Every structure is written in C-alpha cells, then in structure tokens.
N, C-alpha and C positions, 0 to 999 in steps of 0.2 A: 826309581823316580820318586822324589819327595813330593810332599803336598803342594808346595809352591809351583813345581813343574807341572803337576797334574792340573792345577787350577789354570795355569797359563795355557796349557795345551787345550783344555776345554774351552777357554775363552776364544782361542784362535779358531778352533773348529766351529764354534757358534758364529763367529764373525764370517767365516767362509760360507757357512750354510745360509746366513742372512744375505750375503752378496749374491749367492747363486739362486736364491728363492725369487720367484716372479713377484713383481710389485702388486700391492692390493689393487683390485679393479676399481676404476673410477668411471662415473657416468659421463657420457658426452654432455657438453654444456647445453645443447639444444633439447636434451631430454628432461633436464631438471625443471624448467618451467611447465612442461607437459604434466609432470607429476604434481607439482605444487598447486597448479590451478584446479586440481580435482579434490583438494582437501577442504575441510570446513574452515570457516573464517577464524574460529578460536585457535585452531592449531597453526594456521598460517601466521597469525600474529605472534605466536610463541617462537616460530621458526625464524623470525627476523633477527633473533639474537645469535643464530648459529655462526654467521660471519657477515662481513660488510657487503660482500657480493650478493648474498641472499636478501639482506635488508634493502639493498638498492633495487634488486629485481622486484621484490614484493611491493615496493613503493612506486614502481614505474606505472604510468597511466595505461600503457599497452597491456601489461600483465593484469591490471585491475579489470580492464574491459574483457580480457580473455577469461578471467576467473568468473566474471558475471555471466558470460556466455555459457560456461560449463556448469554453473551452479544449479543444482537441483534441490538443495536443502531450503526448505521454507519453514518459517516459524509463525505460530499463531499468537498474536498479541492482544492483550486485554488492558484497557485503560480504566483504572478505578481510583476513587479518592480514598485516602487513608484517614480514618477518623482520629485526628489529633489536632491540637490547637492550631498548628500551621496549615491544616488542610492540604497536606502534600498529596500530589498525584503519583500513583505507582503504576508502572507498566510491567505487567506479568507476561513473560515470554516463554512459550512452550514449543518444543520440537514438534512440528506438524505430524510427522510420520507416527510418532509414538502416541499422539493424541487419539488416533483411531483405535489403538489397542489398549490404552490405559488412560481413562478419563481423569485420573488423579496423578498423572505423570509428573516427574520433577520439572521444575520451572526456574527461571531466573527472574529476579525482580530488579527494576531500575527505578530510581526516583526521577520523576518528570514534573515540571522542568528541573534541570539541575540547579544546585544552590546559587549559582551565579546570576540567575534570572531575577529580575525585579518581581517581587511578590504581588504587585498591584495588577492583577489580571482576574478575569472571570473564568468560567469553566471552559476548558479546551475540548475540541472534538477532533476525531480523525477526519482529515479532509482528503484522504487518498494516500496511496503509496506507489512508488515506482523505483525499480532497480535497487531495492534494498533500503530505500529512504522513506521514512514516514513523514507525512505532512500533517501538522496540527494547526488549528486556527482558533483564535479567540473571537467569537462571534459578537462580542461587545465592542472591543477596541480595534479589531481588525489586525491583531498581531498574528503573524504566520511564522512557524518554526519548522525547520527541516531537521530531521534527526535520524541517524543510522545507529540503532541500538547495538548492532553486532560489533561495531568498533567504538561505540560510545562517543560519537562526534555529533555536534549539533550546530545549527546556524540560525540566528534570528534575522528575518528579513526586515527591510525598512517598512515603517508604517505607511499606509496610503491615506490620502485625504478623503474623508467621508464628505458627502454632499452637504453643503450648508442649508440650514432651514428644513431639513428632511424630517419626516415623521414616518412611523411604521417601517423603519429601515430593517431590511433583512438581507443577510449575506449568504451566498452559496459559493463554495470554493471548488477548485479542481487543480490537480497537479499531474504533470505529464512530461514526456520526453519527445523531442523532435529529432529522430535518428538521422535525418538528412543533413542537419547542421550540427549535430551533437550538442544540442542545447536543451536545457530544462526550463519549463515555464510554469508559473502559478497564475491561475485565472480566478477572478472573483466577479460574481454577478450581484450587483446592488439593485435591489427592488425596494422602491420607496415612494412616498407621496411628498409633494411639496406645494407650497402656495405661491402663485405668481404675484408679483407686486401689485397691491391694490385689490386683490381678489380674496374672497372669503371661501372659495371653493378649491379644494385640493385637486392636484393632477397626478396621475400615476406615471412613474417613469422607471425605466430599467436601463442601467448603465453597466458596461463591462470594462474591467481593467485587467491588464496583463503585466506581469512582472517577469522579465527575462533574466534568468540567473546569470550573474556576471555584470549586471548593471545595478544602479542604485535608485531606479525610478519605477513607478507604476504608470503605464500608458493607457489612456482611454482610447478604445478602438471604435470601429464603425458601429453605428447604431444597431441595437438589438432588433431584429426584423420581425419578431413574432408577437402576437397579442398575449399569449400565455406566459407565465413566469415559472421558473424552476420550483418543483415541489419543495415545501419547507421542511419536510420530515427527514430526508436523508442528509441534508446539509452539505453534501459533497457530490461532485460528478465522478464518473467512472472513466478511467483511462484505458483505452484499447485502440490498437491500430493507428497510433498517432493522433487520436482525437479524445476529447473529453465529452462525456455524454450525461445529460440530465433528463430526468423525467419532468414533464411540463404539463401543467393544467391550464385550461382556458379560464377557469374560475380562480380568482386570486386567493380567496380564503376557503379552506375546506373543500376545494374542488378535487375530483378524482383525476389523477394524471391520465392523459389520453394520447400523448405522443412523446417523442424523444427529440431533444435538440442536441445536435452534434456540433462541436466546435473543433475545427481543424487547426492543429498547432503550427502547421507549416505555413499556410497562407492566411491564417487567422480569419477564416470565414465560417459561416453557419450553414447547417443543413437540417432539414426536418425529416425525421424518420418515423414512419408508421409501421409497426409490426404487422406483417401481412401473413395471415394464416388461412389456408384453404380458400383463397380467392377473395377474402374479406380482410379489411383492416381491423386489427384488435384495438379497441378503444377503452378497455377497462384494465389499466395497468396498476400493479400494486407496489412493485419494487424493481430496482435495477441493480445489476451486479456484473461481474466478469467471471466466467467459468471456462477453464481450458483455453484461455486467451481469446474467448469469444464473448461478445456482448450478450447479456442475459436479462430477461424480464420475467416477472411472474404476473399471472392473471388468475385471480382466485387461488385455487390450489395447484394450478398448472405452472410448470417451469419450462420456459422456451429459451433457445439460444439461436443467434444468427451465425451460422457456420462460416459464412463468407461475408466479412464486414462490407456493408453497403449494398448487398444483394438481397432485396426484400423477399426473393423466392427461396432463400436459404434458411428461413426461420423453421426450426424443428423443435418439436416437443421432446424434452428429455425425460420427464416423469411427472406424475401427479402425487402430491403429498397427501396421505390419508389422515388429515387433521380435522377432526370433528369439532366444528365451532359451536359454542353455545350461543343462543340468541343474543346474549349481552356482550358477545365478543365479535360482533360484526365488523369491527374496525381492525381486527388483527390482520397483519400482512406477513406473508412468508418472504424471507430474504435468504437466498443461498449464499454461503460464505466461501465454500471450497468443496470440490469434488475430487476424490482420489481415483486411482486406476481401477479399484474394485467397486466403483460406483457408490461409495459411501460418501454422504454429504453432510457437511456442517451447516445447520439451518439456524437462522435467527427468526424468532417470532416477535415482530414489532407490535406492541400494544397488548401483549399477553403477559401479565405479571405472575402467572402461575408457572408457565414454562417459557422462559425467555430464549433458551437455545436447546438444540437437540442434535443427536447424531442419527441420520436417516440412512437406512440401507435400502436403496432403490430396487435391488433385486428381490429382497424378501418383503419389502413394504413395511418394515418395522421402524418405529421411532424409539430412541433411547435418550431420555433427558440427560443433560450434562450438569456439572456442578457450577457452571459459570452463568449465574443468574445476575441480571442487572448490570452486566459489563458490556462494553462496546468492543466487538471483535474486529480485527484486521489481519489479513494474511500478507506476509511480505517475504520475498526471497532473501537469502543471506548474500551480502556483498561487501566488498572492501571500499566502496565509493564513499568518499568523505563529502559532506555538504560544503565544506570549505573549498573543495576543488571545483565546485559549481559556481562559485561567487567571485 
C-alpha cells in the first residue's frame, strides 16, 4: 500500500470515527440565563460578543432584573475633584469585598461628569443610589444626573423651576424605586424664604417636587406637613422599603435633628418617625444611613437600626463606636456606610478632618483609619440597568 492509499485510508477512518463519536454536550437554553445572571457586570458585557442570541438575552429587561436580583457584588465609590485647570470630577470605584482586606486595593477611575456635559455647573454631591444607579445633584442649579458606572451610562434629568424671589434656598434630594409600579422617582425638598408682595418680612416655606422617570416634568405635590426642615448636612435622603427618609430638625439653622420624615414613593405621602428606644423617643440624632437594608440612625456614639421598617418597637442597637472626642470636636458625627457579614463597618466621621473615615471591627472594638480622607463615599450594587431605560 503506497503513501496515497495510506493517507486515504487514515482519512476514511478518521471520518468514520468522527461520525460515530457522540456530539459535544450543549447546555439547555434555560440553563444559560441562570449561569449568566450570576456573573459580574464586566464579564457579562464582554460576553455580549459571543453570539447574537447572548447579546439579545443580556439586553433583555427580564434578564437585567434577574441579574439585579442575583447580584451580590457591591462597589464603594468616592467622588473627588481632580486638581487640574478644568477641575474635573473623578469617581474612584473599589470592589467592596476587597476593601475590607486591603485598604489600598486596586480601583477603577471614571471621569464625572463625562466630557459631553456642559461645564457650567457647581460642585455635585451624591444624592443617593438605587439598584446600581448613582444619583448626583448640583445644589446650585438643581441639575440631577443618574449614572451607572458599571456600564458607563448616564442620563441628565430636566431642570426644575426654582421658586421666584426666594432667598436662603436650600435643596435636599432623594432617589428611589417604587417596586409596585416598576418606576423610579427623584424627590427634591426646597427650603427657602420669600417676601410677600408689599411686605418687608420674609416667610419660611417648604416645597416638595417629584420627578417620575419616564416623564419630562417635575410635579409639585401636597404641602409639606411638618414644622421642621430636612437637615442641611447630609444633602440627601436615604431610600429603604419604598420610602425616602430625611433627618429633620425643628430649628432651621444649626438645629440638632430630632425626628425622621419618611416619604412614601407609592402614594407620595409623608410620615413622621421617632426612633423609640427603651420606651422613650430618641431625640438626639446625628446621622441617617441604611445598613443591611434597614433604616439606621446614630445618636452620639451609638448606632441603631430599625429591623422592621415602620415598627418603632424594632429599633435595636447594633454597636457603640469607641471614638474619643476632643472637646473641640463636639460637632463630629458618626455615619456608618456599610457593614459586612463579619460585622466590620466602614464609618465616616463628619466634621473630623484628622480622621474622615475608618474601618471599625465591632467584634474587637478596634478602629483602623483608611486612606480615603476628604472624599464622599457611597456604596452601590453592581447592575446592568441603564438610566436611559428609566426615562
């Protein structure tokens, strides 16, 4: 048998073996989404290029919601200004899990706002986050921007009309989600003085406006029913259980917050919440936050959470921070940012320029300063939700 016959025979044998071999295993179609929805956003975005069917699946709104439901990856964001002629804002984004083990962990930087924005704006602040979307607000012009840094998508909301003839205008924002209607809303509380025609005496007024994503207007809603106004230092309300919550003080300027105003996003109504501890109302509040999906407040060095939202009997003390204040630092407030499964807590010290943030181990009672001084922190879950899809 010559070489050509040997080659032909080998080719024939190879072909027969191929035909007789079982096909490569394939995954059932219903299993693929179950696998993909458990992956990090960065990898999912890369997998869109695998094939048209995967790209279609990953872009589907049902898959995006399923991924959000399964997402456990959170990132810690810091907004800082870059010292350059343009005064660009930079968002530094850290994997939250590695933050607890390595305070100098690798991070990703994003320019904020993106270059396409008009540079005529003042300093922006975090005004909350929800389902992977960060909300920023310009407290001078009233510009609100929604941004998902995981997918690098952003949306600028329409400007609202500020009250004419107002003085001492202050804005406090909130951003949240109404799960019953699958609608996102942004709320702004306008606290200001104005002069009635022919009067030389100013009158205090509080006005609340709501923007429902998917519309192009801001609606003025029912009159704000309380004498107190949202505390001016947080600049944002906290979203939890379908509500936005603000610390409120009866005194307009420099007053100590002594109760919480809750705004229900479903029926757009207000409720007054008094933290109730040991049969007495807690009237000395320092900060407000959300820990483990529960409303949280601090009073002095104590951190409390409301385990069941709306049930005043469910207030429970989580821990006490061993932070020794000097007499000149009486104004320092503790604000918890996040707590992990090992009871390690990221803390912000508002008003302390020596130690702005720290990692606190509530089991051992130890504090460890972080390198993130003078930056504003926000924790946000990773998601595929685009702000464009909300508008």
